[in-house]
N, C-alpha and C positions, 0 to 999 in steps of 0.2 A: 617282672621276671624274678625267678625262684632263686632266695640268695643261696641254696647248694650249687645253682651253676651258676654262679660268677666264677669271672676269671680275674685275676689279678697280676700285672705282670709289671717288673722293674723297668725303669728305663733302659738301663743296659739289655734287657731281650728285645726290647722295641726296638733300640737301634740294630741290632745284629737281625733283625727280622725284616729289615728295608727289601733284600735283596734275595729274599725267598721265592718261590715258587707256589702256587696256590695249596699244591698236595704235600710239600716241605713244611707252610705252616700248618695244616691241618695236621700233622703227626705231631707239632708242636703243641698246638691247642687239645688235643689228647692228652696228652703228658702233664702238660699244665693243669687241666681238669681233674688229674687225680692228685694232685698235691692239695690236701687239706689248708684252709686258709692262714692258719698260724701253725702250720706243718713245719718242721727244718729239716730238710730233706740233705743226704749226701751222696758222696759222687760213687758210692758201692752202692745204691738204691737204681736199682733198674726200674723202666715202666715198659712196658708190655703192651703193644697197639695190634690188635688181632683185624685180620681182614674184615672180618662180618662185625667188628664193634665201628670202622673206618667207614666201610659201606651202609650202616644205619646211621651213624652220627652224620656223615656229609652227604647221603643222598645219592650214593654214585654205585652206579650201576654195576652190576655182578661181573658182566664180562670185562669192564673197563678196570676193576679194585686194584689186582695184583701187578698188571701194569704203571697203574697211579701211582701205588706204594713202596713197587719197585724203583722206579723212577725218581720220586720223591728221595729214599736212601742213598740212590747214588750219588743225587745232587746235594744232599749234608753230610753223605761222610767224609767231605774235606773242608766241611766249610767248619770255621771258628768264630768263638763266642766271647769276647773280653771282659769282664764282670771288674770292677772297679771296686775295690776293697777299702776299710776303713783305716788300714795301714798306709795306704799310697799307691799299694804295690799288686799293679794290674794280673789278673789270673787271666791267662789267656787256658781255652778249654773247647775239647771239640762240643759238638752238638749232639751227636753220637758215639757211643764208645764199642757198640756188636752191634749186630742182626743175625737171626736165625729164620732161614726159609726153610719149610717143609712143602710138601708136594701140594697141600690144599687150605696151607696157612701161611698168613708171614706175622711173625712176635718181632717187635724190634726194641731194643732196648737202646732209650735217647736219655 
């Protein structure tokens, strides 16, 4: 495996993913793969996943990609992730902060 395509996940993310559907996990993995190995991100940094990128990455049929992404977005909208911080004060946040849909594409800020 090419080291540029490796994904590293914190245990808090692994645990939060247990109850997710395959399309939801695909959105999460798409976003995680956009983060550099030693990159520090903030809550203000959006990640955009286009229908085309999703379709190509996961070999999803074009006739199903928008439906699959919509179902994943709807499922993730209310999901929470709890991140254990070094100060022992857990941080609870949402997986998805916003989403923008256009007739021909879907972009999700996760």
